[in-house]
C-alpha positions in Angstrom: -18.7 9.7 9.5 -15.7 11.5 8.0 -15.1 13.8 11.0 -11.9 13.5 12.7 -10.5 11.2 10.1 -7.1 12.4 8.9 -4.3 10.8 6.9 -1.0 11.3 8.6 2.6 10.0 8.6 2.8 6.8 10.6 4.9 6.7 13.8 6.6 4.1 15.8 3.5 4.0 18.1 1.5 2.8 15.1 3.5 -0.3 14.0 1.8 -2.9 16.1 -1.7 -2.0 15.0 -0.5 -1.4 11.4 1.2 -4.8 11.1 -1.9 -6.6 12.3 -4.2 -4.6 10.0 -2.0 -5.0 6.9 -1.5 -8.7 7.5 -5.2 -9.3 8.0 -6.2 -7.4 4.9 -3.6 -9.0 2.7 -4.1 -12.6 3.9 -7.3 -13.4 2.1 -5.9 -12.5 -1.4 -2.3 -13.2 -1.1 -2.2 -16.5 0.9 -2.6 -18.1 -2.6 0.8 -16.7 -3.6 3.0 -16.5 -0.5 4.0 -18.2 2.7 4.4 -16.1 5.8 3.1 -12.6 6.6 3.3 -9.5 4.5 4.9 -7.4 7.2 5.8 -7.2 10.9 6.8 -4.5 13.4 10.5 -4.6 12.6 9.9 -4.4 8.9 7.7 -1.3 9.4 10.2 0.3 11.7 12.9 -0.3 9.1 10.8 1.2 6.4 10.1 4.3 8.5 13.9 4.8 8.7 14.5 4.3 5.0 15.2 7.6 3.1 12.5 8.6 0.6 10.0 6.0 2.0 6.9 7.4 3.6 4.3 5.4 5.5 0.8 7.0 5.9 -2.1 5.9 8.1 -5.7 6.9 8.3 -6.9 6.8 11.8 -10.5 6.6 13.0 -12.4 5.4 16.0 -14.1 2.0 16.4 -17.4 1.2 17.9 -15.9 1.4 21.4 -14.5 4.9 20.7 -11.0 3.4 20.7 -8.6 4.9 18.1 -7.9 2.5 15.3 -5.9 2.4 12.1 -8.4 2.2 9.2 -5.9 2.2 6.3 -2.2 2.5 5.4 -0.1 3.1 2.3 3.6 3.3 1.5 4.9 5.9 -0.8 8.5 5.9 -2.2 9.9 8.9 -4.1 12.6 8.5 -6.7 13.4 12.2 -7.2 16.1 11.8 -9.9 13.6 9.9 -12.0 10.7 12.2 -11.0 8.8 9.1 -10.1 6.6 8.1 -7.2 5.8 4.5 -6.2 3.1 3.3 -3.9 2.6 -0.1 -2.3 1.4 -1.9 0.8 -2.0 -0.3 0.5 -4.2 -1.9 3.1 -7.7 -1.2 4.4 -9.1 -2.5 7.7 -11.4 -5.5 6.8 -14.4 -3.8 8.5 -14.0 -0.7 6.2 -13.3 -2.3 2.8 -15.5 -1.2 0.0 -16.1 2.2 1.4 -13.9 4.3 -0.8 -11.0 4.5 1.7 -8.5 2.9 -0.7 -9.2 5.6 -3.3 -8.7 8.3 -0.6 -5.3 6.8 0.3 -4.2 6.6 -3.3 -5.2 10.2 -3.9 -3.2 11.2 -0.9 -0.2 9.2 -2.1 -0.5 10.8 -5.6 -0.8 14.3 -4.2 2.2 13.8 -1.9 4.3 12.3 -4.7 3.5 15.3 -7.0 4.3 17.8 -4.3 7.7 16.0 -4.0 8.6 16.4 -7.7 7.1 13.1 -9.1 5.6 13.4 -12.6 4.3 9.9 -12.6 3.2 7.2 -10.1 4.1 3.6 -10.5 2.7 0.4 -8.9 3.5 -3.3 -9.2 0.5 -5.7 -9.1 0.4 -9.5 -9.3 -0.3 -10.4 -12.9 -3.0 -12.9 -12.0 -5.0 -10.3 -9.9 -6.8 -8.9 -12.9 -9.5 -7.4 -10.7 -6.8 -5.0 -9.5 -5.7 -4.1 -13.0 -9.3 -3.0 -13.7 -9.6 -1.2 -10.4 -6.4 0.8 -11.0 -7.4 1.3 -14.6 -10.5 3.2 -13.5 -8.1 5.5 -11.6 -6.1 6.3 -14.7 -3.3 3.7 -14.4 -2.2 1.8 -17.5 -0.1 -1.3 -17.8 3.3 -0.3 -19.0 5.3 -3.5 -18.6 6.0 -6.5 -16.5 8.6 -7.6 -14.1 9.5 -11.1 -12.8 8.3 -12.4 -9.5 10.2 -10.8 -6.6 12.6 -13.0 -4.7 11.6 -11.2 -1.6 8.5 -9.2 -0.8 8.1 -7.8 2.7 8.2 -10.6 5.3 6.8 -13.3 3.1 9.1 -16.3 3.5 8.7 -17.7 0.0 6.3 -17.9 -2.9 3.8 -20.7 -3.5 3.2 -20.6 -7.2 4.6 -19.0 -10.2 3.4 -15.5 -11.1 4.8 -12.3 -12.3 4.1 -8.6 -11.7 2.7 -6.1 -14.0 3.8 -2.5 -13.8 1.0 0.1 -13.9 1.7 3.8 -14.3 -0.2 7.1 -14.2 0.9 10.6 -15.1 0.4 12.9 -12.2 
C-alpha cells in the first residue's frame, strides 16, 4: 500500500541502491542506444553536489520488510530562465506500471514550480515514440529537437544514430 511511502531528497546513503535500480530500469530500453551504464555511485554523488540539481527518491519496503528505493528522479532548476528540467526518471522493475512514474513527475513539477519555474522541460530519444505519447498525456508537447548528446551519464558511447526531442509543459 501507499502507507509510509514518501518522496524525499536522496542522500549519500542511497547511491549504491539508486545506481543499481536506475541501471536496471534503463538497461532494457537503452541498451539499444548506448554502451556502458546510465550511472554509478560517483556520478550520483557528483550530481548531489551540483548546484541547482536535486535528486529525489521514493522509498518503500520490499517483501522482506527491507527498505528499498522504488523510484528516483533528477530535477534541475534554471532560475534565470524560470525553467525546470527533469531526467533520470527510474522506477524499480518490480513496480513499473503502477503509477509511480507519474507520482515522481508530479513531485518534480511541484518542486520546480515552488522554485520559480514556469515551465518544465525534458529530452527524450526521438525514436522512443511511446514516451512521446506517455508524456503527451501528461501535458508535454514537443517544442524542438537537439542532436545526440556526446556524453550522457556514464554511458561510454552510443551504438546508433538518434537525436533527442525536447518536450515542454507550462507549470
